[in-house]
Every structure is written in structure tokens, then in C-alpha cells.
N, CA, C and O atoms as a DFTB+ gen file, in Angstrom:
356 C
 N C O
     1  1      64.410      12.149      -0.079
     2  2      63.302      11.321       0.317
     3  2      62.116      11.661      -0.578
     4  3      61.859      12.836      -0.844
     5  1      61.377      10.630      -1.053
     6  2      60.225      10.825      -1.925
     7  2      58.987      11.094      -1.089
     8  3      58.816      10.541      -0.003
     9  1      58.133      11.949      -1.613
    10  2      56.880      12.243      -0.907
    11  2      55.706      11.747      -1.739
    12  3      55.776      11.717      -2.968
    13  1      54.663      11.372      -1.090
    14  2      53.462      10.891      -1.745
    15  2      52.532      12.090      -1.951
    16  3      52.156      12.750      -0.983
    17  1      52.163      12.374      -3.188
    18  2      51.292      13.514      -3.467
    19  2      49.812      13.128      -3.487
    20  3      48.959      13.985      -3.718
    21  1      49.494      11.856      -3.248
    22  2      48.098      11.405      -3.231
    23  2      47.468      11.803      -1.909
    24  3      48.026      11.530      -0.846
    25  1      46.279      12.463      -1.969
    26  2      45.640      12.841      -0.707
    27  2      45.220      11.605       0.085
    28  3      44.864      10.576      -0.490
    29  1      45.265      11.720       1.382
    30  2      44.922      10.619       2.271
    31  2      43.407      10.559       2.438
    32  3      42.756      11.580       2.660
    33  1      42.851       9.346       2.329
    34  2      41.413       9.166       2.501
    35  2      41.077       9.200       3.984
    36  3      41.857       8.722       4.808
    37  1      39.896       9.773       4.338
    38  2      39.519       9.758       5.745
    39  2      39.256       8.334       6.208
    40  3      38.832       7.480       5.429
    41  1      39.509       8.097       7.457
    42  2      39.326       6.767       8.030
    43  2      37.834       6.434       8.089
    44  3      37.000       7.309       8.320
    45  1      37.519       5.168       7.879
    46  2      36.132       4.719       7.968
    47  2      35.683       4.801       9.420
    48  3      36.476       4.544      10.326
    49  1      34.396       5.164       9.660
    50  2      33.929       5.242      11.042
    51  2      33.955       3.870      11.706
    52  3      33.690       2.847      11.074
    53  1      34.271       3.875      12.957
    54  2      34.330       2.636      13.725
    55  2      32.905       2.160      13.988
    56  3      32.044       2.956      14.363
    57  1      32.656       0.884      13.796
    58  2      31.324       0.323      13.993
    59  2      30.878       0.490      15.442
    60  3      29.693       0.702      15.697
    61  1      31.776       0.402      16.363
    62  2      31.434       0.513      17.777
    63  2      31.001       1.928      18.138
    64  3      30.296       2.123      19.128
    65  1      31.412       2.912      17.352
    66  2      31.053       4.296      17.655
    67  2      29.709       4.703      17.081
    68  3      29.207       5.777      17.412
    69  1      29.106       3.876      16.227
    70  2      27.821       4.222      15.634
    71  2      26.729       4.220      16.698
    72  3      26.842       3.563      17.733
    73  1      25.685       4.964      16.419
    74  2      24.566       5.062      17.347
    75  2      23.857       3.719      17.464
    76  3      23.704       2.998      16.477
    77  1      23.430       3.393      18.665
    78  2      22.718       2.139      18.888
    79  2      21.230       2.388      19.099
    80  3      20.532       1.553      19.672
    81  1      20.738       3.558      18.627
    82  2      19.314       3.853      18.758
    83  2      18.515       2.855      17.930
    84  3      18.894       2.525      16.806
    85  1      17.425       2.383      18.483
    86  2      16.549       1.448      17.791
    87  2      15.500       2.262      17.052
    88  3      14.804       3.083      17.650
    89  1      15.391       2.034      15.764
    90  2      14.413       2.739      14.959
    91  2      13.218       1.816      14.779
    92  3      13.355       0.691      14.298
    93  1      12.064       2.294      15.164
    94  2      10.865       1.491      15.021
    95  2       9.907       2.177      14.064
    96  3       9.896       3.402      13.942
    97  1       9.111       1.375      13.396
    98  2       8.098       1.899      12.501
    99  2       6.747       1.705      13.161
   100  3       6.555       0.756      13.923
   101  1       5.800       2.607      12.872
   102  2       4.483       2.441      13.471
   103  2       3.821       1.156      12.971
   104  3       4.049       0.731      11.838
   105  1       3.020       0.558      13.806
   106  2       2.323      -0.665      13.442
   107  2       1.291      -0.351      12.359
   108  3       0.666       0.708      12.394
   109  1       1.106      -1.259      11.398
   110  2       0.109      -1.004      10.362
   111  2      -1.290      -0.993      10.959
   112  3      -1.562      -1.660      11.958
   113  1      -2.154      -0.236      10.339
   114  2      -3.538      -0.144      10.812
   115  2      -4.198      -1.519      10.672
   116  3      -3.886      -2.276       9.753
   117  1      -5.105      -1.828      11.588
   118  2      -5.783      -3.119      11.559
   119  2      -6.617      -3.269      10.294
   120  3      -6.732      -4.366       9.748
   121  1      -7.193      -2.176       9.832
   122  2      -8.029      -2.215       8.649
   123  2      -7.724      -0.996       7.794
   124  3      -7.711       0.124       8.307
   125  1      -7.479      -1.187       6.503
   126  2      -7.170      -0.044       5.660
   127  2      -8.358       0.917       5.577
   128  3      -9.507       0.483       5.655
   129  1      -8.096       2.210       5.420
   130  2      -9.195       3.172       5.332
   131  2      -9.987       2.990       4.043
   132  3      -9.475       2.460       3.057
   133  1     -11.224       3.428       4.062
   134  2     -12.084       3.318       2.892
   135  2     -11.591       4.251       1.792
   136  3     -11.033       5.313       2.069
   137  1     -11.797       3.852       0.563
   138  2     -11.409       4.652      -0.594
   139  2     -12.524       5.656      -0.874
   140  3     -13.696       5.284      -0.921
   141  1     -12.167       6.919      -1.060
   142  2     -13.164       7.967      -1.264
   143  2     -13.699       7.981      -2.693
   144  3     -14.879       8.268      -2.896
   145  1     -12.863       7.678      -3.689
   146  2     -13.291       7.723      -5.083
   147  2     -13.626       6.309      -5.558
   148  3     -12.966       5.349      -5.162
   149  1     -14.647       6.179      -6.406
   150  2     -14.988       4.855      -6.931
   151  2     -13.852       4.281      -7.760
   152  3     -13.157       5.016      -8.462
   153  1     -13.663       2.964      -7.680
   154  2     -12.634       2.272      -8.449
   155  2     -13.306       1.298      -9.400
   156  3     -14.473       0.951      -9.218
   157  1     -12.576       0.860     -10.409
   158  2     -13.120      -0.089     -11.365
   159  2     -13.882       0.609     -12.464
   160  3     -13.626       1.776     -12.760
   161  1     -14.834      -0.109     -13.082
   162  2     -15.617       0.478     -14.167
   163  2     -16.368       1.727     -13.693
   164  3     -16.702       1.857     -12.516
   165  1     -16.624       2.630     -14.624
   166  2     -17.298       3.892     -14.310
   167  2     -18.697       3.653     -13.745
   168  3     -19.402       2.723     -14.136
   169  1     -19.066       4.522     -12.819
   170  2     -20.386       4.452     -12.199
   171  2     -21.373       5.184     -13.087
   172  3     -21.095       6.289     -13.552
   173  1     -22.522       4.576     -13.323
   174  2     -23.574       5.196     -14.118
   175  2     -24.083       6.446     -13.411
   176  3     -24.179       6.460     -12.184
   177  1     -24.409       7.493     -14.160
   178  2     -24.931       8.706     -13.512
   179  2     -26.270       8.476     -12.818
   180  3     -26.671       9.271     -11.967
   181  1     -26.964       7.398     -13.174
   182  2     -28.263       7.101     -12.562
   183  2     -28.157       6.243     -11.305
   184  3     -29.138       6.078     -10.580
   185  1     -26.964       5.694     -11.046
   186  2     -26.785       4.813      -9.890
   187  2     -25.730       5.387      -8.957
   188  3     -24.757       6.001      -9.394
   189  1     -25.941       5.176      -7.670
   190  2     -24.977       5.636      -6.674
   191  2     -23.955       4.524      -6.432
   192  3     -24.320       3.348      -6.416
   193  1     -22.689       4.875      -6.245
   194  2     -21.690       3.836      -5.954
   195  2     -21.955       3.179      -4.607
   196  3     -22.536       3.790      -3.710
   197  1     -21.525       1.929      -4.476
   198  2     -21.720       1.192      -3.228
   199  2     -20.362       0.838      -2.634
   200  3     -19.376       0.701      -3.358
   201  1     -20.318       0.692      -1.320
   202  2     -19.099       0.303      -0.618
   203  2     -19.134      -1.197      -0.388
   204  3     -20.124      -1.733       0.111
   205  1     -18.053      -1.872      -0.752
   206  2     -17.933      -3.311      -0.524
   207  2     -16.659      -3.575       0.257
   208  3     -15.705      -2.800       0.179
   209  1     -16.639      -4.667       1.010
   210  2     -15.461      -5.090       1.768
   211  2     -14.903      -6.338       1.102
   212  3     -15.597      -7.346       0.970
   213  1     -13.646      -6.264       0.686
   214  2     -13.034      -7.388      -0.028
   215  2     -12.682      -8.521       0.935
   216  3     -12.254      -8.283       2.065
   217  1     -12.869      -9.759       0.468
   218  2     -12.538     -10.922       1.282
   219  2     -11.226     -11.574       0.848
   220  3     -10.710     -12.449       1.542
   221  1     -10.683     -11.153      -0.299
   222  2      -9.437     -11.692      -0.830
   223  2      -8.602     -10.552      -1.396
   224  3      -9.106      -9.451      -1.616
   225  1      -7.304     -10.830      -1.634
   226  2      -6.468      -9.855      -2.330
   227  2      -7.054      -9.648      -3.719
   228  3      -7.482     -10.607      -4.361
   229  1      -7.078      -8.414      -4.185
   230  2      -7.620      -8.125      -5.510
   231  2      -6.916      -6.905      -6.068
   232  3      -6.612      -5.969      -5.328
   233  1      -6.656      -6.906      -7.360
   234  2      -6.023      -5.764      -8.017
   235  2      -7.009      -5.153      -8.996
   236  3      -7.543      -5.838      -9.869
   237  1      -7.246      -3.840      -8.839
   238  2      -8.167      -3.117      -9.700
   239  2      -7.424      -1.915     -10.254
   240  3      -6.879      -1.114      -9.494
   241  1      -7.399      -1.785     -11.568
   242  2      -6.745      -0.654     -12.244
   243  2      -5.302      -0.464     -11.784
   244  3      -4.849       0.672     -11.642
   245  1      -4.571      -1.557     -11.548
   246  2      -3.169      -1.470     -11.174
   247  2      -2.907      -1.220      -9.699
   248  3      -1.751      -1.101      -9.294
   249  1      -3.955      -1.137      -8.884
   250  2      -3.796      -0.935      -7.443
   251  2      -4.192      -2.215      -6.725
   252  3      -5.274      -2.754      -6.955
   253  1      -3.310      -2.704      -5.850
   254  2      -3.577      -3.931      -5.098
   255  2      -4.324      -3.591      -3.814
   256  3      -3.952      -2.656      -3.105
   257  1      -5.356      -4.335      -3.522
   258  2      -6.148      -4.159      -2.301
   259  2      -6.044      -5.427      -1.463
   260  3      -6.077      -6.536      -1.997
   261  1      -5.920      -5.261      -0.162
   262  2      -5.775      -6.388       0.755
   263  2      -7.140      -6.835       1.259
   264  3      -8.104      -6.075       1.169
   265  1      -7.243      -8.054       1.787
   266  2      -8.512      -8.487       2.367
   267  2      -8.932      -7.528       3.489
   268  3      -8.107      -7.116       4.305
   269  1     -10.198      -7.188       3.518
   270  2     -10.712      -6.275       4.528
   271  2     -10.767      -4.838       4.054
   272  3     -11.322      -3.983       4.745
   273  1     -10.202      -4.551       2.890
   274  2     -10.242      -3.181       2.365
   275  2     -11.662      -2.855       1.921
   276  3     -12.336      -3.677       1.300
   277  1     -12.098      -1.662       2.243
   278  2     -13.417      -1.207       1.806
   279  2     -13.214      -0.294       0.613
   280  3     -12.480       0.691       0.685
   281  1     -13.878      -0.634      -0.494
   282  2     -13.743       0.160      -1.704
   283  2     -15.113       0.585      -2.202
   284  3     -16.118      -0.064      -1.914
   285  1     -15.143       1.662      -2.939
   286  2     -16.361       2.215      -3.520
   287  2     -16.386       1.798      -4.982
   288  3     -15.449       2.097      -5.722
   289  1     -17.449       1.107      -5.416
   290  2     -17.542       0.611      -6.791
   291  2     -18.948       0.833      -7.327
   292  3     -19.871       1.148      -6.576
   293  1     -19.095       0.666      -8.638
   294  2     -20.405       0.729      -9.287
   295  2     -21.234      -0.477      -8.834
   296  3     -20.680      -1.548      -8.584
   297  1     -22.554      -0.311      -8.728
   298  2     -23.392      -1.445      -8.288
   299  2     -23.232      -2.686      -9.157
   300  3     -23.221      -3.802      -8.637
   301  1     -23.107      -2.510     -10.486
   302  2     -22.942      -3.660     -11.383
   303  2     -21.619      -4.374     -11.110
   304  3     -21.554      -5.603     -11.135
   305  1     -20.573      -3.603     -10.850
   306  2     -19.263      -4.187     -10.558
   307  2     -19.285      -4.895      -9.204
   308  3     -18.632      -5.924      -9.033
   309  1     -20.028      -4.351      -8.245
   310  2     -20.158      -4.996      -6.937
   311  2     -20.807      -6.369      -7.085
   312  3     -20.408      -7.323      -6.417
   313  1     -21.802      -6.469      -7.956
   314  2     -22.457      -7.764      -8.186
   315  2     -21.493      -8.759      -8.830
   316  3     -21.500      -9.940      -8.484
   317  1     -20.666      -8.287      -9.763
   318  2     -19.675      -9.178     -10.381
   319  2     -18.663      -9.652      -9.354
   320  3     -18.283     -10.823      -9.354
   321  1     -18.218      -8.750      -8.473
   322  2     -17.255      -9.141      -7.436
   323  2     -17.879     -10.148      -6.469
   324  3     -17.211     -11.091      -6.044
   325  1     -19.146      -9.956      -6.120
   326  2     -19.838     -10.898      -5.232
   327  2     -19.931     -12.280      -5.889
   328  3     -19.687     -13.299      -5.243
   329  1     -20.282     -12.304      -7.165
   330  2     -20.431     -13.570      -7.889
   331  2     -19.102     -14.315      -7.974
   332  3     -19.081     -15.546      -7.972
   333  1     -17.998     -13.579      -8.050
   334  2     -16.681     -14.200      -8.140
   335  2     -16.080     -14.513      -6.776
   336  3     -15.009     -15.116      -6.703
   337  1     -16.747     -14.117      -5.693
   338  2     -16.285     -14.440      -4.348
   339  2     -15.281     -13.473      -3.756
   340  3     -14.621     -13.809      -2.773
   341  1     -15.141     -12.266      -4.327
   342  2     -14.175     -11.302      -3.812
   343  2     -14.731     -10.424      -2.701
   344  3     -13.976      -9.709      -2.042
   345  1     -16.038     -10.467      -2.484
   346  2     -16.668      -9.585      -1.501
   347  2     -17.214     -10.398      -0.338
   348  3     -17.811     -11.458      -0.529
   349  1     -17.001      -9.887       0.875
   350  2     -17.541     -10.561       2.060
   351  2     -19.061     -10.456       2.042
   352  3     -19.613      -9.424       1.661
   353  1     -19.728     -11.516       2.451
   354  2     -21.209     -11.489       2.458
   355  2     -21.764     -10.515       3.465
   356  3     -22.981     -10.381       3.589
């Protein structure tokens, strides 16, 4: 009688035996936290950075910000964002 020298693979787990625990993720925060470091163009040493709240999606330096995000920017950059409609009044 011939014998098979190939090792036998373990049986696949039965789907019915898998855990039925429900995994939930925490709900996203209603408003993203403020950014501690200024973003965008460099802030002049003579001017203090200002905090603005974005009214639209905006990407600065490769980072995407959602509406309602509060970011710290140079005063000149804040004026440009206001003129373009990215900042809430």
C-alpha cells in the first residue's frame, strides 16, 4: 500500500465558531482640537500668530483640515484666508 508523505494541512476554522463580539470605534469628536504650532507661511517675529476657524476643507503644507478646525496662522496668512472665504467670519 502506498503512503502519502505530504503533511496534512490544518482544517480551516468554522465560520460558526468565530467570535460574534461587536467591535465598535469611538465616535469622532464634534470639533477637531486646535493646532498648537502655526501652520502655513512663517510667522514674523514682530507679529503674534492668530487662531482662525476654517469654514471649508483646506489643505496646508500637505495636511488636510476639515471645516470647523481651528488653526494657528500668521496674521497676513489669516487675512488671505479670509479674503478667499476659507475662514468663518
